[in-house]
C-alpha positions as CSV (number, residue, x, y, z in Angstrom):
1,X,-72.6,32.0,9.3
2,X,-76.2,30.8,9.5
3,X,-75.0,27.4,10.5
4,X,-72.9,28.7,13.3
5,X,-75.9,30.7,14.6
6,X,-78.0,27.5,14.6
7,X,-75.2,25.8,16.6
8,X,-75.2,28.6,19.2
9,X,-79.0,28.5,19.4
10,X,-78.8,24.8,20.1
11,X,-76.2,25.4,22.9
12,X,-78.3,28.1,24.4
13,X,-81.5,26.1,24.4
14,X,-79.8,23.3,26.2
15,X,-77.6,25.5,28.3
16,X,-77.3,23.1,31.3
17,X,-76.3,20.1,29.2
18,X,-73.8,22.3,27.3
19,X,-72.3,23.7,30.4
20,X,-71.9,20.2,32.0
21,X,-70.6,18.8,28.8
22,X,-67.8,21.6,28.6
23,X,-66.9,21.0,32.2
24,X,-66.4,17.3,31.8
25,X,-64.5,17.7,28.5
26,X,-62.4,20.4,30.3
27,X,-61.6,18.1,33.1
28,X,-60.5,15.3,30.6
29,X,-58.2,17.7,28.6
30,X,-56.8,19.1,31.9
31,X,-55.8,15.5,32.9
32,X,-54.3,14.9,29.5
33,X,-52.0,18.0,30.0
34,X,-51.2,16.8,33.4
35,X,-50.2,13.4,32.2
36,X,-48.0,15.1,29.5
37,X,-46.3,16.9,32.3
38,X,-45.8,13.8,34.3
39,X,-44.2,12.2,31.4
40,X,-41.9,15.3,30.8
41,X,-40.8,15.1,34.5
42,X,-40.1,11.3,34.2
43,X,-38.0,11.9,31.1
44,X,-36.1,14.7,32.6
45,X,-35.5,12.7,35.8
46,X,-34.3,9.7,33.8
47,X,-32.1,12.0,31.8
48,X,-30.7,13.5,34.9
49,X,-30.0,10.1,36.5
50,X,-28.5,8.9,33.2
51,X,-26.1,11.9,32.9
52,X,-24.5,10.6,36.1
53,X,-24.4,7.0,34.9
54,X,-21.3,5.8,33.1
55,X,-20.3,2.4,31.7
56,X,-16.7,1.2,32.3
57,X,-15.4,-1.1,29.8
58,X,-12.3,-3.2,30.4
59,X,-9.7,-3.2,27.5
60,X,-7.8,-6.3,26.7
61,X,-4.1,-6.5,27.7
62,X,-1.7,-5.2,25.0
63,X,-3.7,-2.2,23.9
64,X,-2.8,1.4,24.7
65,X,-4.2,4.9,24.0
66,X,-2.2,5.0,20.8
67,X,-3.5,1.7,19.4
68,X,-5.4,2.0,16.3
69,X,-8.0,-0.4,17.4
70,X,-8.6,1.6,20.7
71,X,-8.9,4.8,18.8
72,X,-11.4,3.3,16.3
73,X,-13.4,1.9,19.2
74,X,-13.5,5.2,21.0
75,X,-14.6,7.0,17.9
76,X,-17.4,4.3,17.1
77,X,-18.7,4.8,20.6
78,X,-19.0,8.5,20.2
79,X,-20.6,8.4,16.9
80,X,-23.6,6.5,18.2
81,X,-25.2,9.8,19.2
82,X,-24.1,13.4,19.7
83,X,-23.0,14.3,23.2
84,X,-21.7,10.8,24.1
85,X,-18.4,11.0,26.0
86,X,-15.9,8.1,25.6
87,X,-12.4,8.3,27.1
88,X,-9.5,5.8,27.5
89,X,-7.8,5.4,30.8
90,X,-4.6,3.3,31.1
91,X,-4.1,0.8,34.0
92,X,-1.7,3.3,35.6
93,X,-4.3,6.1,35.4
94,X,-6.7,3.8,37.1
95,X,-4.3,2.8,39.7
96,X,-3.7,6.6,40.5
97,X,-7.5,7.1,40.8
98,X,-7.6,4.2,43.2
99,X,-4.7,5.6,45.3
100,X,-6.4,9.0,45.5
101,X,-9.7,7.5,46.6
102,X,-8.4,4.6,48.9
103,X,-4.6,4.9,49.8
104,X,-4.9,2.0,52.2
105,X,-6.1,-0.2,49.5
106,X,-3.5,1.0,47.1
107,X,-0.7,0.0,49.7
108,X,-1.6,-3.5,49.2
109,X,0.3,-3.5,45.8
110,X,3.8,-3.2,46.8
111,X,5.1,-3.0,43.2
112,X,3.3,-0.8,40.8
113,X,4.6,-2.9,37.9
114,X,2.3,-5.6,39.3
115,X,-0.7,-3.4,39.0
116,X,-3.7,-5.7,38.5
117,X,-6.1,-3.1,37.2
118,X,-6.9,-3.1,33.5
119,X,-7.0,-0.3,31.1
120,X,-10.6,0.9,30.6
121,X,-12.8,3.0,28.4
122,X,-15.4,5.1,30.2
123,X,-18.7,5.9,28.4
124,X,-21.0,8.7,29.6
125,X,-24.1,10.7,28.6
126,X,-25.6,7.9,26.5
127,X,-29.2,8.8,25.4
128,X,-31.7,6.5,27.0
129,X,-32.9,5.2,23.7
130,X,-29.5,4.5,22.5
131,X,-28.3,1.9,24.9
132,X,-29.2,-1.0,22.6
133,X,-27.2,0.6,19.9
134,X,-24.4,0.9,22.5
135,X,-24.5,-2.7,23.3
136,X,-24.3,-3.7,19.6
137,X,-21.2,-1.4,19.1
138,X,-19.6,-3.0,22.2
139,X,-20.1,-6.4,21.0
140,X,-18.7,-5.5,17.7
141,X,-15.5,-4.3,19.2
142,X,-15.1,-7.4,21.4
143,X,-11.6,-7.9,20.0
144,X,-10.5,-4.8,21.9
145,X,-12.9,-4.8,24.9
146,X,-12.6,-7.6,27.4
147,X,-16.4,-8.4,28.0
148,X,-16.0,-12.1,28.9
149,X,-19.0,-12.5,31.3
150,X,-17.6,-15.7,33.0
151,X,-14.3,-14.2,33.6
152,X,-15.8,-10.9,35.1
153,X,-18.8,-12.4,36.7
154,X,-17.9,-11.0,40.1
155,X,-16.2,-7.9,39.0
156,X,-17.7,-4.6,40.1
157,X,-16.9,-3.2,36.6
158,X,-18.5,-6.1,34.8
159,X,-20.0,-4.6,31.7
160,X,-22.9,-6.9,31.3
161,X,-24.2,-6.4,34.9
162,X,-23.8,-2.6,34.4
163,X,-25.8,-2.8,31.2
164,X,-28.5,-5.0,32.5
165,X,-29.1,-2.5,35.4
166,X,-29.3,0.4,33.0
167,X,-31.6,-1.6,30.7
168,X,-33.9,-2.2,33.8
169,X,-34.2,1.4,34.3
170,X,-34.9,2.1,30.7
171,X,-37.4,-0.6,30.5
172,X,-39.4,0.8,33.5
173,X,-39.3,4.3,31.9
174,X,-40.7,3.0,28.6
175,X,-43.2,0.9,30.5
176,X,-44.5,3.9,32.4
177,X,-44.6,6.0,29.3
178,X,-46.6,3.4,27.5
179,X,-49.3,3.3,30.2
180,X,-49.3,7.0,30.4
181,X,-50.1,7.2,26.7
182,X,-52.8,4.5,27.0
183,X,-54.4,6.6,29.7
184,X,-54.2,9.7,27.5
185,X,-55.9,7.7,24.7
186,X,-58.7,6.6,27.0
187,X,-59.3,10.3,28.0
188,X,-59.4,11.2,24.3
189,X,-61.9,8.4,23.7
190,X,-64.0,9.7,26.7
191,X,-64.1,13.1,25.1
192,X,-65.5,11.6,22.0
193,X,-68.2,9.7,24.1
194,X,-69.1,12.7,26.2
195,X,-69.7,14.8,23.0
196,X,-71.4,12.0,21.2
197,X,-74.1,11.5,24.0
198,X,-74.3,15.2,24.4
199,X,-75.2,15.8,20.8
200,X,-77.5,12.7,21.0
201,X,-79.4,14.3,23.7
202,X,-79.5,17.6,21.9
203,X,-80.9,15.7,18.8
204,X,-83.6,14.2,21.0
205,X,-84.6,17.6,22.3
206,X,-84.9,19.1,18.8
207,X,-86.4,16.0,17.1
208,X,-89.6,17.7,16.2
209,X,-87.8,20.6,14.4
210,X,-85.5,18.1,12.7
211,X,-88.6,16.1,11.4
212,X,-90.2,19.3,10.1
213,X,-86.9,20.3,8.4
214,X,-86.8,16.9,6.7
215,X,-90.4,17.1,5.7
216,X,-90.1,20.4,4.0
217,X,-87.0,19.1,2.1
218,X,-84.4,21.0,4.1
219,X,-80.8,20.5,3.1
220,X,-78.9,18.0,5.2
221,X,-76.2,20.5,6.1
222,X,-78.8,22.4,8.1
223,X,-79.6,19.2,10.0
224,X,-76.0,17.9,10.6
225,X,-73.6,20.8,10.5
226,X,-75.0,22.8,13.4
227,X,-74.4,19.6,15.6
228,X,-70.9,19.3,14.2
229,X,-70.2,22.9,14.9
230,X,-71.7,22.4,18.3
231,X,-69.3,19.7,19.1
232,X,-66.4,21.7,17.9
233,X,-67.6,24.7,20.1
234,X,-67.7,22.3,23.1
235,X,-64.1,21.2,22.4
236,X,-62.8,24.6,21.8
237,X,-64.2,26.0,25.0
238,X,-62.9,23.1,27.0
239,X,-59.4,23.4,25.5
240,X,-59.4,27.2,26.4
241,X,-60.6,26.6,29.9
242,X,-58.4,23.6,30.7
243,X,-55.4,25.1,29.0
244,X,-55.7,28.3,30.8
245,X,-56.2,26.6,34.1
246,X,-53.2,24.3,33.6
247,X,-50.9,27.1,32.4
248,X,-51.7,29.6,35.2
249,X,-52.3,26.9,37.8
250,X,-48.8,25.4,37.3
251,X,-47.1,28.7,37.9
252,X,-49.5,29.6,40.8
253,X,-48.7,26.3,42.6
254,X,-44.9,27.0,42.1
255,X,-43.9,23.9,40.5
256,X,-40.4,25.4,39.7
257,X,-39.7,25.9,43.4
258,X,-40.9,22.5,44.2
259,X,-38.7,20.9,41.6
260,X,-35.7,23.1,42.6
261,X,-35.4,24.7,39.1
262,X,-35.9,28.3,38.0
263,X,-37.0,27.6,34.4
264,X,-38.5,24.0,34.4
265,X,-42.0,25.1,33.5
266,X,-40.7,27.6,30.7
267,X,-38.8,24.6,29.2
268,X,-41.8,22.4,29.5
269,X,-44.3,24.7,27.8
270,X,-41.7,25.6,25.2
271,X,-40.8,22.0,24.3
272,X,-44.5,20.9,24.5
273,X,-46.0,23.7,22.6
274,X,-46.4,21.6,19.4
275,X,-47.7,18.7,21.4
276,X,-50.3,20.8,23.1
277,X,-51.3,22.3,19.8
278,X,-51.7,18.8,18.4
279,X,-53.9,17.7,21.5
280,X,-56.0,20.8,21.1
281,X,-56.6,20.1,17.3
282,X,-57.3,16.5,18.1
283,X,-59.9,17.3,20.7
284,X,-61.6,19.8,18.3
285,X,-61.5,17.2,15.5
286,X,-62.9,14.6,17.8
287,X,-65.7,17.1,18.8
288,X,-66.6,17.5,15.0
289,X,-66.4,13.9,14.4
290,X,-68.5,12.9,17.3
291,X,-71.1,15.6,16.5
292,X,-71.4,14.4,12.9
293,X,-71.7,10.7,13.9
294,X,-74.1,11.3,16.7
295,X,-76.4,13.6,14.7
296,X,-76.3,11.2,11.8
297,X,-77.1,8.2,14.0
298,X,-79.9,9.8,16.1
299,X,-81.7,11.6,13.2
300,X,-81.9,8.3,11.5
C-alpha cells in the first residue's frame, strides 16, 4: 500500500507529464482498437463475398450421381470444414439451368441427346483459410474431376482460373491483415517507449530523493516499484479512457447504420472481448516492464 501511495505521489508531483503521457497512450490504444475493428470489418466483408462464391468442377464422362467415386468425392469435399456445401449436377440438370437462363442459347442445341454440357460438382461456403486444402482434395480426386488445364483453358468454368482468382482475393486479405498487425505491434512498442521516457523524466525529477534513499540504505523496492506501479497506472488509465471512448463512440457514430446491419457492433464487441482483454493486459504489462527497465536504467 505504501508503494502505491509513493506511485500516486510521483504522478501528482509531475502532473503535466503524467497527464500528457496518459493522453498519448490513450491515443495509441484507441488506434489499436480501431485497427482491430478494421480487421474485423475486412474479415466479415471477405466472408460475405466468399459466401457468394462457388467453384464449379467438371466431372469426367461416365460418372453419375450414384457412382461410388462421385459420392466419395462429394463427401471428401464436405469434410474439409464444417458448413461446406458440395452438390452434384448432371449434364441434363445443367442444360435445364441454361435453358431457364438463356432460352435462345439453348435452342442452338437441336437434340438434347447431343448436350455438350458436362456434369459438375458445385462447391460453396469454403472458409477462406481452407482453399489450399480444397485444392489438395480436388487434385487427389482427379480421377473423377476433369481439371485438365489445357483442355479447359478457355472455358468459363475452368477450375484453375476460378481457384487463382479466389486465391488472389485471399492473398490480398492476408497481406492486409499482416500489415495491420505490424502497425498494431508498432503502436504497442510506442506505448513502451512513451512510458519508458516518462518514467525516465520522473526519475530525473526525483534524482535527489533517490540518491538519499540509496545513501541511507533504503530497500530497492522503494526505489523501483513506485515507478513500476506508476507505469501500470498510466497504462490502466489509458485503457479505461480509450476503451470507453471507443465503445461509446462507435455506437454514437452509428456504425451499424452505416454498415447496414442492426447488430454488427454487438457481434464485434462480443467476439473481440477476449482480444480486447488481452490487449489491455498487454499494455498494462508493457507499462510495468517499461517502468521497471526505465527506473533501473536511469537510477544507475
